[in-house]
PyMOL CGO cylinders between C-alpha atoms (Angstrom):
from pymol import cmd
from pymol.cgo import CYLINDER

trace = [
    CYLINDER, -0.29, 0.07, -0.06, 1.30, 3.06, -1.02, 0.3, 1, 1, 1, 1, 1, 1,
    CYLINDER, 1.30, 3.06, -1.02, 1.67, 5.87, 2.22, 0.3, 1, 1, 1, 1, 1, 1,
    CYLINDER, 1.67, 5.87, 2.22, 0.47, 9.00, 0.80, 0.3, 1, 1, 1, 1, 1, 1,
    CYLINDER, 0.47, 9.00, 0.80, 1.33, 12.51, 2.55, 0.3, 1, 1, 1, 1, 1, 1,
    CYLINDER, 1.33, 12.51, 2.55, -1.21, 14.79, 1.11, 0.3, 1, 1, 1, 1, 1, 1,
    CYLINDER, -1.21, 14.79, 1.11, -3.81, 12.27, 2.47, 0.3, 1, 1, 1, 1, 1, 1,
    CYLINDER, -3.81, 12.27, 2.47, -6.70, 14.22, 1.90, 0.3, 1, 1, 1, 1, 1, 1,
    CYLINDER, -6.70, 14.22, 1.90, -5.77, 15.01, -2.25, 0.3, 1, 1, 1, 1, 1, 1,
    CYLINDER, -5.77, 15.01, -2.25, -5.07, 11.75, -2.72, 0.3, 1, 1, 1, 1, 1, 1,
    CYLINDER, -5.07, 11.75, -2.72, -8.38, 10.58, -0.96, 0.3, 1, 1, 1, 1, 1, 1,
    CYLINDER, -8.38, 10.58, -0.96, -10.34, 12.19, -3.75, 0.3, 1, 1, 1, 1, 1, 1,
    CYLINDER, -10.34, 12.19, -3.75, -9.90, 16.24, -3.06, 0.3, 1, 1, 1, 1, 1, 1,
    CYLINDER, -9.90, 16.24, -3.06, -7.46, 16.67, -5.65, 0.3, 1, 1, 1, 1, 1, 1,
    CYLINDER, -7.46, 16.67, -5.65, -9.50, 15.79, -8.51, 0.3, 1, 1, 1, 1, 1, 1,
    CYLINDER, -9.50, 15.79, -8.51, -11.47, 18.78, -7.19, 0.3, 1, 1, 1, 1, 1, 1,
    CYLINDER, -11.47, 18.78, -7.19, -9.25, 20.97, -8.38, 0.3, 1, 1, 1, 1, 1, 1,
    CYLINDER, -9.25, 20.97, -8.38, -8.75, 22.91, -11.50, 0.3, 1, 1, 1, 1, 1, 1,
    CYLINDER, -8.75, 22.91, -11.50, -5.52, 22.99, -13.26, 0.3, 1, 1, 1, 1, 1, 1,
    CYLINDER, -5.52, 22.99, -13.26, -4.37, 25.89, -12.19, 0.3, 1, 1, 1, 1, 1, 1,
    CYLINDER, -4.37, 25.89, -12.19, -5.31, 25.22, -8.85, 0.3, 1, 1, 1, 1, 1, 1,
    CYLINDER, -5.31, 25.22, -8.85, -3.57, 22.35, -8.66, 0.3, 1, 1, 1, 1, 1, 1,
    CYLINDER, -3.57, 22.35, -8.66, -0.12, 23.16, -10.35, 0.3, 1, 1, 1, 1, 1, 1,
    CYLINDER, -0.12, 23.16, -10.35, -0.16, 26.54, -7.65, 0.3, 1, 1, 1, 1, 1, 1,
    CYLINDER, -0.16, 26.54, -7.65, -0.35, 23.62, -4.75, 0.3, 1, 1, 1, 1, 1, 1,
    CYLINDER, -0.35, 23.62, -4.75, 2.53, 21.59, -6.40, 0.3, 1, 1, 1, 1, 1, 1,
    CYLINDER, 2.53, 21.59, -6.40, 4.83, 25.01, -6.93, 0.3, 1, 1, 1, 1, 1, 1,
    CYLINDER, 4.83, 25.01, -6.93, 3.82, 25.65, -2.76, 0.3, 1, 1, 1, 1, 1, 1,
    CYLINDER, 3.82, 25.65, -2.76, 5.91, 22.51, -2.50, 0.3, 1, 1, 1, 1, 1, 1,
    CYLINDER, 5.91, 22.51, -2.50, 8.78, 23.35, -5.04, 0.3, 1, 1, 1, 1, 1, 1,
    CYLINDER, 8.78, 23.35, -5.04, 9.35, 26.53, -3.07, 0.3, 1, 1, 1, 1, 1, 1,
    CYLINDER, 9.35, 26.53, -3.07, 9.74, 24.90, 0.08, 0.3, 1, 1, 1, 1, 1, 1,
    CYLINDER, 9.74, 24.90, 0.08, 11.95, 22.32, -1.81, 0.3, 1, 1, 1, 1, 1, 1,
    CYLINDER, 11.95, 22.32, -1.81, 14.13, 24.92, -3.31, 0.3, 1, 1, 1, 1, 1, 1,
    CYLINDER, 14.13, 24.92, -3.31, 14.86, 26.94, 0.41, 0.3, 1, 1, 1, 1, 1, 1,
    CYLINDER, 14.86, 26.94, 0.41, 15.05, 24.01, 2.32, 0.3, 1, 1, 1, 1, 1, 1,
    CYLINDER, 15.05, 24.01, 2.32, 18.40, 22.92, 0.41, 0.3, 1, 1, 1, 1, 1, 1,
    CYLINDER, 18.40, 22.92, 0.41, 19.14, 26.76, -0.03, 0.3, 1, 1, 1, 1, 1, 1,
    CYLINDER, 19.14, 26.76, -0.03, 19.18, 26.88, 3.60, 0.3, 1, 1, 1, 1, 1, 1,
    CYLINDER, 19.18, 26.88, 3.60, 20.56, 23.67, 4.75, 0.3, 1, 1, 1, 1, 1, 1,
    CYLINDER, 20.56, 23.67, 4.75, 18.24, 22.19, 6.04, 0.3, 1, 1, 1, 1, 1, 1,
    CYLINDER, 18.24, 22.19, 6.04, 18.33, 18.23, 4.60, 0.3, 1, 1, 1, 1, 1, 1,
    CYLINDER, 18.33, 18.23, 4.60, 15.60, 17.26, 7.10, 0.3, 1, 1, 1, 1, 1, 1,
    CYLINDER, 15.60, 17.26, 7.10, 13.10, 19.94, 5.64, 0.3, 1, 1, 1, 1, 1, 1,
    CYLINDER, 13.10, 19.94, 5.64, 14.71, 19.02, 1.52, 0.3, 1, 1, 1, 1, 1, 1,
    CYLINDER, 14.71, 19.02, 1.52, 13.38, 15.58, 1.71, 0.3, 1, 1, 1, 1, 1, 1,
    CYLINDER, 13.38, 15.58, 1.71, 9.87, 16.03, 3.02, 0.3, 1, 1, 1, 1, 1, 1,
    CYLINDER, 9.87, 16.03, 3.02, 9.74, 18.85, 0.86, 0.3, 1, 1, 1, 1, 1, 1,
    CYLINDER, 9.74, 18.85, 0.86, 10.83, 17.02, -2.01, 0.3, 1, 1, 1, 1, 1, 1,
    CYLINDER, 10.83, 17.02, -2.01, 8.23, 13.77, -1.08, 0.3, 1, 1, 1, 1, 1, 1,
    CYLINDER, 8.23, 13.77, -1.08, 5.63, 16.13, -0.88, 0.3, 1, 1, 1, 1, 1, 1,
    CYLINDER, 5.63, 16.13, -0.88, 6.16, 17.87, -4.23, 0.3, 1, 1, 1, 1, 1, 1,
    CYLINDER, 6.16, 17.87, -4.23, 6.97, 14.69, -6.47, 0.3, 1, 1, 1, 1, 1, 1,
    CYLINDER, 6.97, 14.69, -6.47, 3.73, 13.44, -5.22, 0.3, 1, 1, 1, 1, 1, 1,
    CYLINDER, 3.73, 13.44, -5.22, 1.72, 16.39, -6.11, 0.3, 1, 1, 1, 1, 1, 1,
    CYLINDER, 1.72, 16.39, -6.11, 3.38, 16.46, -9.80, 0.3, 1, 1, 1, 1, 1, 1,
    CYLINDER, 3.38, 16.46, -9.80, 2.60, 12.67, -9.96, 0.3, 1, 1, 1, 1, 1, 1,
    CYLINDER, 2.60, 12.67, -9.96, -1.07, 13.21, -9.19, 0.3, 1, 1, 1, 1, 1, 1,
    CYLINDER, -1.07, 13.21, -9.19, -1.22, 16.14, -11.68, 0.3, 1, 1, 1, 1, 1, 1,
    CYLINDER, -1.22, 16.14, -11.68, 0.37, 14.25, -14.01, 0.3, 1, 1, 1, 1, 1, 1,
    CYLINDER, 0.37, 14.25, -14.01, -2.07, 11.15, -12.89, 0.3, 1, 1, 1, 1, 1, 1,
    CYLINDER, -2.07, 11.15, -12.89, -5.46, 13.03, -13.54, 0.3, 1, 1, 1, 1, 1, 1,
    CYLINDER, -5.46, 13.03, -13.54, -7.03, 12.05, -16.70, 0.3, 1, 1, 1, 1, 1, 1,
    CYLINDER, -7.03, 12.05, -16.70, -8.42, 15.56, -17.49, 0.3, 1, 1, 1, 1, 1, 1,
    CYLINDER, -8.42, 15.56, -17.49, -4.94, 16.66, -18.40, 0.3, 1, 1, 1, 1, 1, 1,
    CYLINDER, -4.94, 16.66, -18.40, -4.00, 14.05, -20.39, 0.3, 1, 1, 1, 1, 1, 1,
    CYLINDER, -4.00, 14.05, -20.39, -1.85, 14.93, -24.02, 0.3, 1, 1, 1, 1, 1, 1,
    CYLINDER, -1.85, 14.93, -24.02, 0.10, 18.42, -24.02, 0.3, 1, 1, 1, 1, 1, 1,
    CYLINDER, 0.10, 18.42, -24.02, -0.94, 19.46, -20.79, 0.3, 1, 1, 1, 1, 1, 1,
    CYLINDER, -0.94, 19.46, -20.79, 0.46, 16.27, -19.27, 0.3, 1, 1, 1, 1, 1, 1,
    CYLINDER, 0.46, 16.27, -19.27, 3.60, 16.42, -21.05, 0.3, 1, 1, 1, 1, 1, 1,
    CYLINDER, 3.60, 16.42, -21.05, 4.24, 19.40, -19.69, 0.3, 1, 1, 1, 1, 1, 1,
    CYLINDER, 4.24, 19.40, -19.69, 3.59, 18.88, -16.75, 0.3, 1, 1, 1, 1, 1, 1,
    CYLINDER, 3.59, 18.88, -16.75, 6.00, 15.73, -16.29, 0.3, 1, 1, 1, 1, 1, 1,
    CYLINDER, 6.00, 15.73, -16.29, 8.70, 18.10, -17.85, 0.3, 1, 1, 1, 1, 1, 1,
    CYLINDER, 8.70, 18.10, -17.85, 8.21, 20.79, -15.23, 0.3, 1, 1, 1, 1, 1, 1,
    CYLINDER, 8.21, 20.79, -15.23, 9.08, 17.36, -13.10, 0.3, 1, 1, 1, 1, 1, 1,
    CYLINDER, 9.08, 17.36, -13.10, 11.88, 17.00, -15.00, 0.3, 1, 1, 1, 1, 1, 1,
    CYLINDER, 11.88, 17.00, -15.00, 13.17, 20.24, -14.36, 0.3, 1, 1, 1, 1, 1, 1,
    CYLINDER, 13.17, 20.24, -14.36, 12.31, 20.06, -11.02, 0.3, 1, 1, 1, 1, 1, 1,
    CYLINDER, 12.31, 20.06, -11.02, 14.24, 16.73, -10.84, 0.3, 1, 1, 1, 1, 1, 1,
    CYLINDER, 14.24, 16.73, -10.84, 17.20, 18.43, -12.99, 0.3, 1, 1, 1, 1, 1, 1,
    CYLINDER, 17.20, 18.43, -12.99, 17.59, 20.99, -9.76, 0.3, 1, 1, 1, 1, 1, 1,
    CYLINDER, 17.59, 20.99, -9.76, 18.26, 19.09, -7.47, 0.3, 1, 1, 1, 1, 1, 1,
    CYLINDER, 18.26, 19.09, -7.47, 20.15, 15.64, -8.79, 0.3, 1, 1, 1, 1, 1, 1,
    CYLINDER, 20.15, 15.64, -8.79, 21.93, 17.21, -12.26, 0.3, 1, 1, 1, 1, 1, 1,
    CYLINDER, 21.93, 17.21, -12.26, 25.36, 18.58, -11.70, 0.3, 1, 1, 1, 1, 1, 1,
    CYLINDER, 25.36, 18.58, -11.70, 24.71, 20.16, -15.11, 0.3, 1, 1, 1, 1, 1, 1,
    CYLINDER, 24.71, 20.16, -15.11, 21.84, 22.24, -14.45, 0.3, 1, 1, 1, 1, 1, 1,
    CYLINDER, 21.84, 22.24, -14.45, 21.42, 25.69, -15.42, 0.3, 1, 1, 1, 1, 1, 1,
    CYLINDER, 21.42, 25.69, -15.42, 22.18, 27.91, -12.70, 0.3, 1, 1, 1, 1, 1, 1,
    CYLINDER, 22.18, 27.91, -12.70, 18.92, 29.83, -13.07, 0.3, 1, 1, 1, 1, 1, 1,
    CYLINDER, 18.92, 29.83, -13.07, 16.37, 26.55, -12.84, 0.3, 1, 1, 1, 1, 1, 1,
    CYLINDER, 16.37, 26.55, -12.84, 15.82, 27.42, -9.32, 0.3, 1, 1, 1, 1, 1, 1,
    CYLINDER, 15.82, 27.42, -9.32, 14.19, 31.09, -10.14, 0.3, 1, 1, 1, 1, 1, 1,
    CYLINDER, 14.19, 31.09, -10.14, 13.34, 30.07, -13.79, 0.3, 1, 1, 1, 1, 1, 1,
    CYLINDER, 13.34, 30.07, -13.79, 10.84, 27.00, -11.71, 0.3, 1, 1, 1, 1, 1, 1,
    CYLINDER, 10.84, 27.00, -11.71, 10.09, 30.22, -9.14, 0.3, 1, 1, 1, 1, 1, 1,
    CYLINDER, 10.09, 30.22, -9.14, 8.95, 31.98, -11.83, 0.3, 1, 1, 1, 1, 1, 1,
    CYLINDER, 8.95, 31.98, -11.83, 6.92, 29.26, -13.85, 0.3, 1, 1, 1, 1, 1, 1,
    CYLINDER, 6.92, 29.26, -13.85, 4.84, 28.43, -10.50, 0.3, 1, 1, 1, 1, 1, 1,
    CYLINDER, 4.84, 28.43, -10.50, 4.29, 32.11, -9.59, 0.3, 1, 1, 1, 1, 1, 1,
    CYLINDER, 4.29, 32.11, -9.59, 2.04, 31.76, -12.39, 0.3, 1, 1, 1, 1, 1, 1,
    CYLINDER, 2.04, 31.76, -12.39, -0.24, 28.63, -12.07, 0.3, 1, 1, 1, 1, 1, 1,
    CYLINDER, -0.24, 28.63, -12.07, -0.25, 30.23, -8.03, 0.3, 1, 1, 1, 1, 1, 1,
    CYLINDER, -0.25, 30.23, -8.03, -1.62, 33.64, -8.90, 0.3, 1, 1, 1, 1, 1, 1,
    CYLINDER, -1.62, 33.64, -8.90, -4.35, 32.65, -11.23, 0.3, 1, 1, 1, 1, 1, 1,
    CYLINDER, -4.35, 32.65, -11.23, -5.25, 30.12, -8.61, 0.3, 1, 1, 1, 1, 1, 1,
    CYLINDER, -5.25, 30.12, -8.61, -6.05, 33.22, -6.27, 0.3, 1, 1, 1, 1, 1, 1,
    CYLINDER, -6.05, 33.22, -6.27, -7.58, 35.05, -8.87, 0.3, 1, 1, 1, 1, 1, 1,
    CYLINDER, -7.58, 35.05, -8.87, -9.88, 32.47, -9.05, 0.3, 1, 1, 1, 1, 1, 1,
    CYLINDER, -9.88, 32.47, -9.05, -10.70, 31.39, -5.32, 0.3, 1, 1, 1, 1, 1, 1,
    CYLINDER, -10.70, 31.39, -5.32, -11.44, 35.32, -5.23, 0.3, 1, 1, 1, 1, 1, 1,
    CYLINDER, -11.44, 35.32, -5.23, -14.04, 35.50, -8.43, 0.3, 1, 1, 1, 1, 1, 1,
    CYLINDER, -14.04, 35.50, -8.43, -15.34, 32.57, -6.67, 0.3, 1, 1, 1, 1, 1, 1,
    CYLINDER, -15.34, 32.57, -6.67, -15.57, 34.17, -3.18, 0.3, 1, 1, 1, 1, 1, 1,
    CYLINDER, -15.57, 34.17, -3.18, -17.18, 37.14, -4.99, 0.3, 1, 1, 1, 1, 1, 1,
    CYLINDER, -17.18, 37.14, -4.99, -19.70, 35.01, -6.53, 0.3, 1, 1, 1, 1, 1, 1,
    CYLINDER, -19.70, 35.01, -6.53, -21.33, 33.82, -3.67, 0.3, 1, 1, 1, 1, 1, 1,
]
cmd.load_cgo(trace, "trace")
């Protein structure tokens, strides 16, 4: 049996989120992972890395994002892993990932604001 770090998400909550919400949440874990590595917090790095990869995988497994969307999700996951496991990763990789995921976080926030205003 697979242990899920994000138990509510794995139990079906993730499938109720829009793509921008899913990737905004992935971006939060990506940011935590990058920050933990930058500050030398190995304990936090390992757990943030595990959480980020789990969210990447749940997003890629969502049947709504087949085709080019799934390819983009998997490409972002690849770049995320490259940042930590490839000695030849470009020096601006962390900043590029931050910029990429910021757009999703911003869009998810706007979506939540619209939902609240529409009551």
